[in-house]
N, C-alpha and C positions, 0 to 999 in steps of 0.2 A: 607149719609158713615154712616156705621154702628158705628166704633167708631174712635176719632181722632190720640188713641195714647191705647199700653197695657207692662203691661212691662213681660218679659218670664225672664228663667234665663237658662245659658247654663254650665257645667262642663265642667273643666278648670283644669291645672296641672299649681300648685302656681311655679314654675320654669323658663316656658314659658316667653320671653321673652314679656312687656308689657302685660301681664297678670295681673288683679285684681280682689283681696277676697269682694266681697264682701258676702260673708256669706261661714261658714264650717256649714254640718249637721252631726250626731250624729251618724256619720262613718267616720268622721272624711276629710272625699272630700268637695273640694270646688267647688264654686261655685257662676257663673258672673254675675247680677246682670240687664239684660238693656229694653232699651225702642224701642217695633217695635210703631213708625213710621206708616203713613198714606201718601202718598204722595203731598194730595194738602198743607195737615196739615205741612208737611215735610218744603215743598217750605215757604211756609210761615215764616217756623222762622227763613230759612236761611236767611232770605230780610229782618226778620225784627231786626234778633236776631245774628246777624254773630257772637256774644261772647262767645255767650254760644257754651258746647262743649256736644253738644247731645247725647253724647256714653257715659257718665260720670250723664246726668244729674237728679235729685231723682225725685221720684213718685211729691211729691211734689211740686215744681219746671217748671216738666213738666205741673199739673193742675195748677196750679201759669197765665201759658202763654197762656194755656188751652179759659180760662176763659175773657185776651183781641186779642184774635185770632174772626174773622170771623165765624166759627163752635160751637162756642159758646151754646150750647140749639136747637139746629139742627143741631144734629146726629137723628141716627135713635129711642134710645130710648126717644127722650127728644119732636119728634114733634108731631101737637096735633092726635091725634088717629081722632077724628070728623072730618074733611079738609080732611085726607086716605080716608074715605070712599069716605065725599063727591067725592073728583078726579078720584076713580077709577069706581064708579058713571058714572061721565062723557066719563071717556075714553071708559067705556066699548061698551059705542052709536055705537062709530065708530070703535071697534074691528072686524073683520068679523070672529074671532074663537075661540078661548078658551080667560080666558083672569083671571087671581091670580096675588097675594101680600101676601107676608107677612110681619106684623104687627110688630115689633119689642118693647114690652112693661121692663120696669123694671122691676127687682128682685122682689118688694114688691104690685105691681100690685093686688088691687084684687079681686076673685070671682067674683063678684060683676060687675063691670069694663066690666073682657072679657065679661060676660051675653051680659051687651050692647049693647058689639061688636059686635058679633052677629046680636044682635038682631036686632040692624041698618043696619045692610049687608045686611039682609035679608029684611030689609025692601026698602031696594035699590036695591033689586033685583040685588044682584053682583050674579056673575058666580060661585068666585072661591076667597075663605083669607082664612090664615090660620095665628094664633096669634101663638107666640115665647117670653115667654117671660126671660128674662136675667139669662142663670143658666140654667134654667130647664131639660137640656141635658146635659152633660158632657161630653165636649168638641166640641160644638160648637156655634160660636160666642161668646161665652163667655170673661167676660172681666174684672173679676179678676185679682188681679195682680199673683198670683201664680193656675196659673191650668194650663191646656194642652188648646191643641188648635185642632184643625179640619188636622192637620200639621202629617203628617203620620213620623214619627224616630221612629230610634232603641234604647234602653235606658239600662244601666247597670245594671247590679242585684245588692241591697244590699254589702257588705262588710263585707264573712261568720266571726265572732268571731270565734276563736280558739277550748272555748264547744261551745253544747250547748242543751237546756235543749232538753227536748226527750219524745219519749211518743214508746215502743215498743209492737208493734202490733200480736196475732197469729192467721192465718188465717190459711184453709186447702182451697188445691187448689187437688186436685182427689186425698185423701186417701195421698198427701201430705203436714205434716203442713209446712209452711215457717212462717218469721221473717219480719216484715216490722215495718222499726225504721224510724220517724218521725220527723226532724227537727225543733222547733218552734223559730221561733225568731219574736222580739216585735208582742211574739201572736196569728203571723199565721203562717200556714205549713210552711218550705223554703224549704223543701227536703229530695226524700226518699230512704231507703239504704231497697232492702230486699236480702233476706234467706236460702237455709234450716236448718232446727230448730229440734230443737231432740226432743222427747217428752216430756220433760220435760219442755220443752220451755212452761216461761207463761207473756203475759201481764202484764208489767210494767213501770214504770217511769220512767228517768234514766239520762245521757247527750251521747253524740255525740261529744269525742274530734275528732281534724283534730292532726295528730303526724306529716304528708307531706303529700307533693304534693299525693293525688293517699292514700290515708291512715288513715283511720279512723276506729274507737270503741267505739261499746256501754258500757257503763263505769257504770254500779251501785252496790252502794255497792262493793262485794269483784266477783259480774259475770263482764267477760269481753269476751265482741264479736270482735273480731276483724276482720281488714280487712274486712271491710265493704263493700267496692269499690270494691272487685277483686276475693267477694265470690260467690261461685260453682254455677249461675245461668244460663238456658241456656242463648246464644244468641240473642233472642229475648225477653228475660224475663228483660233484660243486659239495651236493648233496650227502652225500658217501662221505665223504672225507670230513665231511667237516662235524657229522653226528661219531663218527669215528674216532674221533680227536678230541670231541667230546667225553664218549663214553674212559675212554682213556688216561683221559685229565681229572676223570672221578671216581679213578681205583680199579673200573675192569677188567678183569684179566681178556687176554685174548682171547682163549681158548673159546669163551663165552663170545667175544660178537664176531668170530667168528664164521658159531657155532649160527648164530642170526641169521649170521648173508645167505650161510648154502640152504638154510630152509626156504628161502626163495628160489624155483624153476630159471638161474641164467645160467648165460651158455657156456660151456670150459672156455670159452677165450672172451667173453667179456671182461667189464672192467672193475666188476666187482668179483669174480672171483680170481683176479691177478691182485688184489688188493689182500683175496686172504692169506696169499702164496707168502706172501712180502711177513703177516701178522702174526706167522707160522713159525719161521724162523725167530719168534719173539716167545714163543713159549717155550719154561723150563721142563726137562723129562718129566719135576716129582711135579709138578700141578699138574700132571693125567692120570696120574697113579686114583684112578675110579674114576671117571670121566670119560673117559673109552674105553671098550670091548670089543677086543677082536672076534672077526666076524667070525673066521674059521673056529679059532678053541676053548672062543668063552675066555678067555683070560685079559684081569683088568692091567696085564704089566707090561704095557703096550710104552713106547716111545715116541719120538717123529726125527725118523731120518732123512737129511734132504726133504724137506715140506713135512711128507709119508709117513704116518702113521703105523709104525711098524711092529708085529709084534715077538717081543726075546720067547715068547715057552716053541712056540711051532713056527717062528720067520713070515708068515701072513707080510705081505707089506697091502695097503690102500690106501689110495690119493683122493681129495677132491679138489 
């Protein structure tokens, strides 16, 4: 088996009956931490330690019990990779079609070990083998305490403070100036509001203040732009800003939002394209690695410069 147990956490209401608060985050939300235990290991625990409350056990206590179990040092990350290759080579002789397997390795495995495994697999004439290093892909067979799994689920957005730091951007859409106010939470874009702007409107840092449900003002010094959410936008523009805000609030990387908008055949001077130019300013260079390739030389060493993807290797620059 891959892992005898791991721990997850779920958001709870402290006032619910029998709820247990194990952690309170910076937004004041309460969480309960609980173990996910594989079937065989749970059965062994139930038989040998019936007095243990598995719903309230700590990670340290669980690890101590794991050391006493027949599964200890016999999970995916523990078994000998050399023997795995040897066994697959034997089984392959009696397999009439394709054969492949995934070899799970600890997170601290060296590059040299990975290379050695592939070389031995080649020497044994294996038809297929995959190496998975623990934690090398987010959300897939991860064993850490506070991580996502490959299970799909809905999440709640972080609670919005009454006041958010914000940046007001000014863009042009077919000759009409628009103000795009981006609220910032924990140094990341959290929400977007847009409105037709006056000719003298300037880009400036300020605050987005929530007056009441559905009513937000942008404030900077003596300047106040009221009712951002009910600004006189066309319906399709309102829908787009609401969707973008919802995606940002639930942790979507701005790069992926931009990518989705750009898949729609919009005019360069459209509202959607103007919105992407604003969002590009919130993409961090290190988040682009592996996501963008230079169309000229194929390098992934790409950064955003003034809203354009610029290759650090060949100097090519593309704007969309």
